[in-house]
C-alpha positions in Angstrom: -29.0 -18.4 -21.0 -30.3 -18.4 -17.5 -31.1 -21.1 -14.9 -34.6 -22.2 -14.2 -35.0 -19.4 -11.7 -34.2 -16.9 -14.4 -30.8 -15.8 -12.9 -28.1 -14.6 -15.2 -25.0 -16.6 -15.7 -21.4 -15.7 -14.7 -18.2 -17.5 -15.5 -15.5 -17.5 -12.8 -12.1 -18.2 -14.3 -10.2 -18.4 -11.0 -8.3 -21.5 -9.8 -9.2 -23.1 -6.5 -6.2 -21.8 -4.5 -6.9 -18.2 -5.6 -10.6 -18.5 -5.0 -9.8 -19.5 -1.4 -7.7 -16.3 -1.1 -9.9 -13.9 -3.0 -13.4 -14.8 -2.0 -14.6 -14.9 1.6 -17.6 -17.0 2.4 -19.7 -13.8 2.5 -18.5 -12.5 -0.8 -18.9 -15.8 -2.6 -22.4 -16.1 -1.2 -23.2 -12.6 -2.6 -22.0 -13.7 -6.0 -23.8 -17.0 -5.9 -27.0 -15.3 -4.9 -26.8 -13.0 -7.8 -26.1 -15.4 -10.6 -25.8 -19.0 -11.8 -22.0 -19.7 -11.6 -19.9 -21.6 -14.0 -16.5 -22.1 -12.2 -13.4 -23.1 -14.1 -10.8 -24.9 -12.0 -8.5 -25.3 -15.0 -8.7 -21.6 -15.6 -5.9 -21.5 -18.2 -7.8 -23.8 -20.6 -9.0 -21.7 -23.6 -11.2 -24.5 -24.8 -13.0 -24.8 -21.5 -13.5 -21.1 -21.3 -14.8 -20.9 -24.9 -17.4 -23.6 -24.0 -18.4 -21.8 -20.9 -18.9 -18.3 -22.4 -22.1 -18.8 -24.4 -25.0 -17.1 -22.5 -22.7 -15.7 -19.8 -23.2 -12.0 -19.0 -20.0 -11.6 -17.0 -16.5 -13.2 -16.8 -14.3 -12.9 -13.7 -10.6 -13.4 -14.6 -7.5 -14.0 -12.6 -3.7 -14.2 -13.2 -2.9 -16.4 -16.2 -6.4 -16.6 -17.4 -6.6 -16.8 -21.3 -6.6 -13.5 -23.1 -10.1 -12.6 -24.2 -9.7 -12.0 -27.9 -11.9 -12.1 -31.0 -11.9 -15.9 -31.1 -13.1 -16.2 -27.6 -15.6 -13.4 -28.0 -17.2 -15.2 -30.9 -18.4 -17.6 -28.2 -19.5 -14.8 -25.9 -22.9 -14.0 -27.3 -24.2 -12.1 -24.2 -21.0 -11.0 -22.5 -21.2 -7.5 -21.0 -18.3 -7.4 -18.5 -14.8 -8.8 -17.9 -14.0 -8.2 -14.2 -10.3 -8.8 -13.5 -9.3 -9.6 -10.0 -5.9 -7.9 -10.4 -4.5 -4.6 -11.7 -2.8 -5.3 -15.0 -5.6 -6.0 -17.5 -3.8 -5.7 -20.8 -2.5 -9.3 -20.8 -6.1 -10.5 -20.4 -8.2 -8.5 -22.8 -7.8 -7.6 -26.4 -8.9 -4.3 -27.9 -11.7 -6.2 -29.6 -13.4 -6.4 -26.2 -13.9 -2.6 -26.2 -14.9 -2.6 -29.9 -17.7 -4.9 -29.0 -18.9 -2.7 -26.2 -18.0 -5.0 -23.4 -17.0 -3.3 -20.2 -13.7 -4.1 -18.4 -12.9 -3.5 -14.7 -9.9 -4.1 -12.6 -9.1 -4.2 -8.9 -5.8 -2.3 -8.9 -7.0 0.4 -6.5 -7.0 -2.3 -3.8 -3.3 -3.2 -4.4 -1.8 0.2 -4.2 -1.4 0.6 -0.4 -0.1 -2.9 0.4 2.5 -2.8 -2.4 3.5 0.7 -1.3 3.9 -0.7 2.3 6.3 -3.3 1.0 8.2 -0.7 -1.0 8.5 1.3 2.2 9.7 -1.7 4.1 12.3 -2.3 1.4 13.3 1.4 1.5 13.9 1.3 5.3 15.8 -1.9 5.0 18.1 -0.6 2.3 18.7 2.7 4.2 19.6 0.9 7.4 21.5 -2.0 5.6 19.3 -4.5 7.5 19.6 -7.0 4.6 23.4 -6.9 4.7 23.5 -7.5 8.5 20.9 -10.3 8.2 22.9 -12.0 5.5 26.1 -11.7 7.4 24.7 -13.1 10.6 22.9 -16.0 8.9 26.1 -16.9 7.0 28.1 -17.2 10.2 30.2 -14.1 9.5 32.2 -13.1 12.7 30.5 -10.3 14.6 33.3 -7.8 14.0 33.0 -8.4 10.2 29.2 -8.5 10.2 28.9 -4.9 11.4 30.9 -3.8 8.4 28.6 -2.2 5.8 28.2 1.1 3.8 26.9 3.9 6.0 23.3 3.7 7.0 20.8 6.5 6.9 17.5 7.6 8.3 14.6 8.2 5.9 14.0 11.6 7.4 15.9 14.0 5.2 16.8 11.4 2.7 16.4 12.0 -1.0 14.0 9.5 -2.5 13.3 9.1 -6.2 10.1 7.7 -7.5 9.7 6.5 -11.1 6.0 6.6 -11.9 3.3 8.5 -10.1 1.0 5.5 -10.4 -1.6 4.6 -7.8 1.1 2.6 -6.0 3.6 5.4 -6.6 1.4 8.0 -5.0 0.7 5.8 -2.0 4.4 5.3 -1.5 5.1 9.0 -1.9 2.6 9.8 0.8 4.2 7.3 3.2 7.8 8.4 2.7 6.9 12.1 2.8 5.1 11.5 6.1 8.4 10.1 7.4 10.3 13.2 6.3 11.8 12.2 3.0 12.5 14.7 0.2 10.8 13.2 -2.9 11.5 13.7 -6.6 9.4 12.1 -9.3 9.8 11.2 -12.9 6.6 10.7 -14.8 5.7 12.1 -18.2 2.0 12.2 -17.2 2.5 14.1 -14.0 1.5 17.8 -14.3 3.1 20.5 -12.4 -0.1 21.1 -10.5 -0.2 17.4 -9.5 3.5 17.6 -8.4 2.7 20.5 -6.2 -0.3 18.7 -4.7 1.8 15.6 -4.0 4.5 17.7 -2.5 7.2 16.4 -4.9 9.7 17.9 -7.4 9.1 16.7 -10.9 12.5 16.1 -12.6 13.9 14.2 -15.6 15.0 10.6 -15.0 18.7 11.4 -15.2 18.4 14.1 -12.5 16.4 11.8 -10.2 18.9 9.0 -10.5 21.9 11.1 -9.7 20.3 12.8 -6.7 18.5 9.9 -5.0 19.6 7.8 -2.1 16.8 5.3 -2.8 15.1 4.9 -6.2 11.7 3.2 -6.1 10.2 1.9 -9.4 6.4 2.3 -9.8 6.0 2.8 -13.6 3.5 0.9 -15.8 4.5 -1.7 -18.3 4.5 -0.1 -21.7 6.7 -0.2 -24.8 8.4 3.0 -23.7 9.2 1.7 -20.2 10.8 -1.6 -21.3 14.2 -1.8 -19.7 14.0 1.9 -18.9 16.6 1.3 -16.1 19.6 -0.1 -17.8 23.4 0.0 -17.4 23.6 3.7 -18.3 20.9 4.7 -15.9 22.3 2.5 -13.0 25.7 4.1 -13.5 24.2 7.5 -12.6 23.1 6.3 -9.2 25.5 7.4 -6.3 27.7 4.8 -4.6 25.7 3.2 -1.8 22.3 4.0 -3.3 19.5 1.5 -3.4 17.0 0.4 -6.0 13.5 -0.8 -5.0 11.4 -2.7 -7.5 8.0 -4.0 -6.5 6.5 -3.1 -9.9 7.6 -5.3 -12.8 10.8 -6.9 -13.9 10.0 -5.5 -17.4 11.2 -2.0 -16.2 14.8 -2.9 -15.2 17.6 -4.6 -17.2 18.2 -7.5 -14.9 21.7 -8.3 -16.3 22.8 -4.7 -15.9 21.5 -4.6 -12.4 23.2 -7.8 -11.5 26.5 -6.4 -12.8 26.2 -3.3 -10.5 25.1 -5.4 -7.5 27.9 -7.9 -8.0 30.4 -5.0 -7.7 28.9 -4.1 -4.4 28.4 -0.5 -5.4 24.6 -0.5 -5.1 22.0 -2.3 -3.0 18.6 -3.5 -4.2 15.3 -4.9 -2.9 13.5 -6.9 -5.5 10.1 -8.6 -5.6 9.8 -9.2 -9.4 12.1 -11.1 -11.7 12.6 -11.9 -15.4 12.2 -15.6 -14.6 9.7 -16.7 -12.0 10.1 -18.8 -10.0 13.6 -17.4 -9.5 16.0 -20.2 -10.2 17.7 -21.7 -7.1 21.1 -21.0 -8.6 20.4 -17.4 -9.6 23.2 -15.1 -8.8 20.9 -12.7 -7.0 20.4 -15.3 -4.2 24.1 -15.2 -3.3 24.6 -11.5 -3.0 24.6 -10.0 0.5 23.5 -6.5 -0.7 20.3 -7.8 -2.2 16.9 -8.2 -0.4 14.6 -10.7 -2.3 11.0 -11.6 -1.9 9.1 -14.1 -4.2 6.7 -11.7 -6.0 4.5 -11.3 -2.9 4.2 -7.5 -2.5 0.5 -7.8 -3.0 0.2 -11.0 -1.0 -1.4 -10.0 2.2 -4.6 -11.7 3.4 -6.4 -8.4 3.4 -5.5 -7.3 -0.1 -6.3 -10.7 -1.7 -9.8 -10.5 -0.1 -10.3 -7.0 -1.3 -9.4 -8.0 -4.8 -12.1 -10.6 -4.8 -14.6 -8.3 -3.2 -13.9 -5.6 -5.8 -14.5 -7.9 -8.8 -17.6 -9.4 -7.3 -18.9 -6.0 -6.5 -18.6 -5.0 -10.1 -20.4 -8.1 -11.3 -23.3 -7.5 -8.8 -23.5 -3.9 -9.9 -23.7 -4.9 -13.5 -26.5 -7.4 -12.9 -28.4 -4.8 -10.8 -28.2 -2.2 -13.6 -25.9 0.1 -11.6 -22.9 2.0 -12.8 -19.5 0.2 -12.4 -16.8 1.8 -10.2 -13.5 0.6 -11.7 -13.9 0.6 -15.5 -10.9 0.6 -17.8 -11.1 2.4 -21.1 -9.3 1.3 -24.3 -7.2 4.5 -24.0 -6.0 3.6 -20.5 -5.2 -0.1 -21.4 -1.6 0.6 -22.2 -1.0 2.0 -18.7 -2.6 -1.0 -17.0 -0.3 -3.8 -18.2 
């Protein structure tokens, strides 16, 4: 199905507030010039999406879009591409998409550096106990008491552990190494040659936990990584160590982490939670040794615009008959959850 001018049709399943963040006027004009657009404001409505898909050659998805499964695909008689504006595509496409020869792309490459920057900011904050001092001064703690905290450390010469040499993990590794940190990595997919190229030591998880002043989590969401950091793993971390999680709450046992943090033995900086929005009465909010942000590690103006530009670029390339740049294979789907 095309418009009278013969243009192909594209469905944009992105709500208004995200369209404003993702698509600059220039990028939106580029998409509008390339195709007839069907824009879904109620982007979580499966019925509306099913009605929009017949005749469409491409679908642009965003967070909380309906999962494209066999039932939706039965309405997608001409669909060639699902272009996701985020990184984790597994919640949004079923394996049936690949079986039907439909290409899938994601924009995760654009998120790696900004999320790594936030992880670095978290790391520096935990090392220098900035979060503890900030809590104390905001709470009205007397100056003499406010300065009391576990010893602070510089990142230069510190032992940093990285769980997962993902895109974000590698960007983080480059940053902390540039600042003089010694880095160990746990990742079953990391070869010795890659470890040498990254300038890191590849070690088992238990070794990494026992030897790291800061542990940064950058692993993918898979069945094997669910709650991979639990009570037993947290107990291996040295007193005064810090945990940084800008990846997924899925990776850490939140109850076990809360128990360690409530004891004051460890510090943490957390951007992702089991329940979001984080309840106003959640125990994390009251702990002075915890730095919290509301799942905004990839929230910069620049990265949001790059996510939109990446997805639009893939659609335009498809319609022009050009190779796509950020395709996801069925085999890689598990690592992009």
